Structure formats: structure tokens, C-alpha cells
C-alpha positions as protocol buffer text, in pm:
chain_id: "A"
residue {
  index: 1
  type: MET
  ca { x: 686 y: -1349 z: -479 }
}
residue {
  index: 2
  type: LYS
  ca { x: 363 y: -1184 z: -569 }
}
residue {
  index: 3
  type: PRO
  ca { x: 356 y: -878 z: -805 }
}
residue {
  index: 4
  type: GLU
  ca { x: 308 y: -528 z: -656 }
}
residue {
  index: 5
  type: LEU
  ca { x: -62 y: -493 z: -559 }
}
residue {
  index: 6
  type: PRO
  ca { x: -290 y: -237 z: -718 }
}
residue {
  index: 7
  type: THR
  ca { x: -512 y: -26 z: -500 }
}
residue {
  index: 8
  type: MET
  ca { x: -871 y: -142 z: -465 }
}
residue {
  index: 9
  type: ALA
  ca { x: -984 y: 125 z: -712 }
}
residue {
  index: 10
  type: GLU
  ca { x: -713 y: 23 z: -959 }
}
residue {
  index: 11
  type: ALA
  ca { x: -811 y: -350 z: -930 }
}
residue {
  index: 12
  type: LYS
  ca { x: -1175 y: -263 z: -998 }
}
residue {
  index: 13
  type: ALA
  ca { x: -1078 y: -44 z: -1289 }
}
residue {
  index: 14
  type: LEU
  ca { x: -871 y: -330 z: -1433 }
}
residue {
  index: 15
  type: ALA
  ca { x: -1171 y: -563 z: -1408 }
}
residue {
  index: 16
  type: LYS
  ca { x: -1390 y: -309 z: -1578 }
}
residue {
  index: 17
  type: ARG
  ca { x: -1145 y: -264 z: -1865 }
}
residue {
  index: 18
  type: LEU
  ca { x: -1101 y: -642 z: -1900 }
}
residue {
  index: 19
  type: ARG
  ca { x: -1476 y: -685 z: -1920 }
}
residue {
  index: 20
  type: GLN
  ca { x: -1507 y: -416 z: -2183 }
}
residue {
  index: 21
  type: HIS
  ca { x: -1208 y: -559 z: -2377 }
}
residue {
  index: 22
  type: LEU
  ca { x: -1367 y: -902 z: -2391 }
}
residue {
  index: 23
  type: LYS
  ca { x: -1706 y: -759 z: -2479 }
}
residue {
  index: 24
  type: ASP
  ca { x: -1550 y: -578 z: -2773 }
}
residue {
  index: 25
  type: ARG
  ca { x: -1420 y: -915 z: -2900 }
}
residue {
  index: 26
  type: GLY
  ca { x: -1762 y: -1087 z: -2863 }
}
residue {
  index: 27
  type: ARG
  ca { x: -1709 y: -1261 z: -2526 }
}
residue {
  index: 28
  type: THR
  ca { x: -1939 y: -1167 z: -2246 }
}
residue {
  index: 29
  type: VAL
  ca { x: -1824 y: -1217 z: -1888 }
}
residue {
  index: 30
  type: THR
  ca { x: -1985 y: -1106 z: -1561 }
}
residue {
  index: 31
  type: HIS
  ca { x: -1832 y: -848 z: -1342 }
}
residue {
  index: 32
  type: ALA
  ca { x: -1764 y: -1120 z: -1083 }
}
residue {
  index: 33
  type: GLN
  ca { x: -1580 y: -1328 z: -1343 }
}
residue {
  index: 34
  type: ALA
  ca { x: -1361 y: -1024 z: -1444 }
}
residue {
  index: 35
  type: LEU
  ca { x: -1280 y: -961 z: -1073 }
}
residue {
  index: 36
  type: GLU
  ca { x: -1178 y: -1318 z: -1026 }
}
residue {
  index: 37
  type: THR
  ca { x: -957 y: -1305 z: -1333 }
}
residue {
  index: 38
  type: ILE
  ca { x: -781 y: -989 z: -1199 }
}
residue {
  index: 39
  type: ALA
  ca { x: -722 y: -1175 z: -862 }
}
residue {
  index: 40
  type: HIS
  ca { x: -568 y: -1473 z: -1055 }
}
residue {
  index: 41
  type: GLN
  ca { x: -347 y: -1236 z: -1258 }
}
residue {
  index: 42
  type: HIS
  ca { x: -205 y: -1099 z: -936 }
}
residue {
  index: 43
  type: GLY
  ca { x: -140 y: -1453 z: -795 }
}
residue {
  index: 44
  type: TYR
  ca { x: -442 y: -1490 z: -566 }
}
residue {
  index: 45
  type: ARG
  ca { x: -696 y: -1775 z: -564 }
}
residue {
  index: 46
  type: ASP
  ca { x: -1001 y: -1544 z: -567 }
}
residue {
  index: 47
  type: TRP
  ca { x: -1127 y: -1179 z: -540 }
}
residue {
  index: 48
  type: ASN
  ca { x: -1185 y: -1193 z: -167 }
}
residue {
  index: 49
  type: THR
  ca { x: -826 y: -1302 z: -108 }
}
residue {
  index: 50
  type: LEU
  ca { x: -692 y: -1027 z: -324 }
}
residue {
  index: 51
  type: CYS
  ca { x: -916 y: -773 z: -140 }
}
residue {
  index: 52
  type: ALA
  ca { x: -778 y: -888 z: 198 }
}
residue {
  index: 53
  type: ALA
  ca { x: -416 y: -857 z: 68 }
}
residue {
  index: 54
  type: ILE
  ca { x: -490 y: -508 z: -66 }
}
residue {
  index: 55
  type: GLY
  ca { x: -644 y: -411 z: 268 }
}
residue {
  index: 56
  type: GLN
  ca { x: -337 y: -533 z: 456 }
}
residue {
  index: 57
  type: ASN
  ca { x: -121 y: -337 z: 203 }
}
residue {
  index: 58
  type: GLY
  ca { x: -305 y: -8 z: 277 }
}
residue {
  index: 59
  type: PRO
  ca { x: -156 y: 274 z: 476 }
}
residue {
  index: 60
  type: ASP
  ca { x: -1 y: 149 z: 806 }
}
residue {
  index: 61
  type: ALA
  ca { x: -173 y: 444 z: 976 }
}
residue {
  index: 62
  type: TRP
  ca { x: -297 y: 785 z: 927 }
}
residue {
  index: 63
  type: THR
  ca { x: -80 y: 971 z: 1186 }
}
residue {
  index: 64
  type: PRO
  ca { x: -227 y: 1261 z: 1390 }
}
residue {
  index: 65
  type: GLY
  ca { x: -45 y: 1578 z: 1288 }
}
residue {
  index: 66
  type: GLN
  ca { x: -10 y: 1459 z: 924 }
}
residue {
  index: 67
  type: ARG
  ca { x: -98 y: 1710 z: 654 }
}
residue {
  index: 68
  type: VAL
  ca { x: -379 y: 1583 z: 428 }
}
residue {
  index: 69
  type: GLN
  ca { x: -588 y: 1688 z: 134 }
}
residue {
  index: 70
  type: GLY
  ca { x: -895 y: 1562 z: -43 }
}
residue {
  index: 71
  type: THR
  ca { x: -1262 y: 1626 z: -92 }
}
residue {
  index: 72
  type: TYR
  ca { x: -1553 y: 1631 z: 153 }
}
residue {
  index: 73
  type: LEU
  ca { x: -1907 y: 1626 z: 0 }
}
residue {
  index: 74
  type: SER
  ca { x: -1736 y: 1717 z: -330 }
}
residue {
  index: 75
  type: ARG
  ca { x: -1560 y: 2024 z: -184 }
}
residue {
  index: 76
  type: PRO
  ca { x: -1173 y: 2028 z: -193 }
}
residue {
  index: 77
  type: PHE
  ca { x: -987 y: 2079 z: 128 }
}
residue {
  index: 78
  type: GLU
  ca { x: -649 y: 2077 z: 297 }
}
residue {
  index: 79
  type: GLY
  ca { x: -601 y: 2020 z: 662 }
}
residue {
  index: 80
  type: THR
  ca { x: -428 y: 1847 z: 953 }
}
residue {
  index: 81
  type: LEU
  ca { x: -525 y: 1504 z: 1077 }
}
residue {
  index: 82
  type: ILE
  ca { x: -598 y: 1539 z: 1446 }
}
residue {
  index: 83
  type: ALA
  ca { x: -721 y: 1182 z: 1525 }
}
residue {
  index: 84
  type: SER
  ca { x: -699 y: 837 z: 1372 }
}
residue {
  index: 85
  type: GLN
  ca { x: -830 y: 502 z: 1476 }
}
residue {
  index: 86
  type: ARG
  ca { x: -769 y: 179 z: 1292 }
}
residue {
  index: 87
  type: LEU
  ca { x: -1092 y: -12 z: 1257 }
}
residue {
  index: 88
  type: ARG
  ca { x: -958 y: -312 z: 1061 }
}
residue {
  index: 89
  type: PRO
  ca { x: -681 y: -360 z: 808 }
}
residue {
  index: 90
  type: GLY
  ca { x: -684 y: -68 z: 570 }
}
residue {
  index: 91
  type: TRP
  ca { x: -979 y: 109 z: 730 }
}
residue {
  index: 92
  type: PHE
  ca { x: -945 y: 415 z: 952 }
}
residue {
  index: 93
  type: ARG
  ca { x: -1184 y: 654 z: 1132 }
}
residue {
  index: 94
  type: VAL
  ca { x: -1031 y: 996 z: 1108 }
}
residue {
  index: 95
  type: VAL
  ca { x: -1093 y: 1348 z: 1232 }
}
residue {
  index: 96
  type: ILE
  ca { x: -949 y: 1636 z: 1028 }
}
residue {
  index: 97
  type: ASP
  ca { x: -912 y: 2002 z: 1114 }
}
residue {
  index: 98
  type: LEU
  ca { x: -945 y: 2201 z: 789 }
}
residue {
  index: 99
  type: ASP
  ca { x: -728 y: 2494 z: 707 }
}
residue {
  index: 100
  type: GLU
  ca { x: -1032 y: 2676 z: 561 }
}
residue {
  index: 101
  type: PRO
  ca { x: -1393 y: 2583 z: 640 }
}
residue {
  index: 102
  type: VAL
  ca { x: -1588 y: 2422 z: 352 }
}
residue {
  index: 103
  type: ASP
  ca { x: -1952 y: 2491 z: 269 }
}
residue {
  index: 104
  type: VAL
  ca { x: -2120 y: 2154 z: 244 }
}
residue {
  index: 105
  type: VAL
  ca { x: -2451 y: 2290 z: 112 }
}
residue {
  index: 106
  type: THR
  ca { x: -2505 y: 2351 z: -256 }
}
residue {
  index: 107
  type: PHE
  ca { x: -2822 y: 2566 z: -221 }
}
residue {
  index: 108
  type: GLU
  ca { x: -2748 y: 2930 z: -292 }
}
residue {
  index: 109
  type: SER
  ca { x: -2949 y: 3089 z: -12 }
}
residue {
  index: 110
  type: PHE
  ca { x: -2823 y: 2865 z: 265 }
}
residue {
  index: 111
  type: SER
  ca { x: -2473 y: 2777 z: 389 }
}
residue {
  index: 112
  type: ASN
  ca { x: -2325 y: 2525 z: 635 }
}
residue {
  index: 113
  type: HIS
  ca { x: -1949 y: 2568 z: 680 }
}
residue {
  index: 114
  type: ARG
  ca { x: -1754 y: 2288 z: 845 }
}
residue {
  index: 115
  type: LYS
  ca { x: -1408 y: 2345 z: 1002 }
}
residue {
  index: 116
  type: ARG
  ca { x: -1371 y: 1994 z: 1142 }
}
residue {
  index: 117
  type: ILE
  ca { x: -1483 y: 1674 z: 974 }
}
residue {
  index: 118
  type: ARG
  ca { x: -1501 y: 1305 z: 1076 }
}
residue {
  index: 119
  type: GLY
  ca { x: -1519 y: 1011 z: 850 }
}
residue {
  index: 120
  type: THR
  ca { x: -1410 y: 657 z: 779 }
}
residue {
  index: 121
  type: VAL
  ca { x: -1182 y: 582 z: 487 }
}
residue {
  index: 122
  type: GLY
  ca { x: -1075 y: 249 z: 334 }
}
residue {
  index: 123
  type: PRO
  ca { x: -754 y: 128 z: 168 }
}
residue {
  index: 124
  type: ASP
  ca { x: -812 y: 350 z: -132 }
}
residue {
  index: 125
  type: GLY
  ca { x: -864 y: 662 z: 83 }
}
residue {
  index: 126
  type: HIS
  ca { x: -1234 y: 683 z: 7 }
}
residue {
  index: 127
  type: SER
  ca { x: -1531 y: 654 z: 236 }
}
residue {
  index: 128
  type: ARG
  ca { x: -1788 y: 386 z: 173 }
}
residue {
  index: 129
  type: GLU
  ca { x: -2070 y: 643 z: 196 }
}
residue {
  index: 130
  type: ARG
  ca { x: -2168 y: 811 z: -126 }
}
residue {
  index: 131
  type: THR
  ca { x: -2351 y: 1132 z: -227 }
}
residue {
  index: 132
  type: SER
  ca { x: -2658 y: 1118 z: -444 }
}
residue {
  index: 133
  type: ASN
  ca { x: -2437 y: 1148 z: -755 }
}
residue {
  index: 134
  type: GLY
  ca { x: -2225 y: 847 z: -658 }
}
residue {
  index: 135
  type: LEU
  ca { x: -1912 y: 1028 z: -530 }
}
residue {
  index: 136
  type: PRO
  ca { x: -1754 y: 931 z: -195 }
}
residue {
  index: 137
  type: HIS
  ca { x: -1846 y: 1157 z: 97 }
}
residue {
  index: 138
  type: LEU
  ca { x: -1477 y: 1175 z: 189 }
}
residue {
  index: 139
  type: THR
  ca { x: -1161 y: 1125 z: -12 }
}
residue {
  index: 140
  type: LEU
  ca { x: -827 y: 1152 z: 166 }
}
residue {
  index: 141
  type: GLU
  ca { x: -463 y: 1146 z: 71 }
}
residue {
  index: 142
  type: ALA
  ca { x: -140 y: 1252 z: 233 }
}
residue {
  index: 143
  type: ARG
  ca { x: -40 y: 1601 z: 127 }
}
residue {
  index: 144
  type: ALA
  ca { x: 294 y: 1618 z: -50 }
}
residue {
  index: 145
  type: ALA
  ca { x: 557 y: 1822 z: 121 }
}
residue {
  index: 146
  type: PRO
  ca { x: 601 y: 2171 z: -37 }
}
């Protein structure tokens, strides 16, 4: 039996910490070598196999009607998932109706409020697309019941 899998973000963070730990002790490893080591520690033959397992271990589905929260273009939101389509294991195209519109423009003399957003999220709940400062366009998580 394989140990409980980390999320993709957790696995990458583990590799980053491992690499830094080894560097502090005088041993330099590449990022790829650190990723492979993390995969081996979780009982997988390589990083790609671990990624596939994590993807299959992602949410079974984002369910329409589900309450969600997250950030869109760095703006926090809460809303209701109104559509979800599974693209491949762990990856979903979603449409979210926001409780309150979010202003997606940071320029003071101009606004663009969005009430409904669409995006694609992976196993870690983040979009692949990034803003200019490196943050995901969309982060999504199930909202805890009150």
C-alpha cells in the first residue's frame, strides 16, 4: 500500500525543501533530481508516475450547486459553481456565479466587475495560467459549511 499522496503543490514544495536541505549540506542536485526523489519516497518509479497518481487522486468532481471560494486575478471571492466539465483526471473547466462581483482591474480610474467567471483548474485547485506576478488566475476550493 502506498502512503497518502500529497497534492501537486505539496509535492513540489517537498522537492524544493529537499533541494535546499541538500544544498545547505554541500550537495547540489537539480530540481528534476529532487522531484524524482520525492516520487521514489512515495513509492513511485518516477515523477511522471507520481503526477499521474496525484491527478487521479484529485477531486472526483466539482459539483454544480457546490459552494466555493478562492481568488480570481488575485481578488478573493465566494460563489456557487454552476457548471463543471471534467477534461482529464484532476482537471476541470468550471463556471462560477459570484456572490459579489469582483473588480479585476487594478487601475484606479477604471473598473471591470465580473459576476460570473470561467476557468480551468487542476488537481491542486489552481489554474495553469498566471498573472504577471506569477500567481494563478484562478484558485478554487470547496467552501466549508458554516
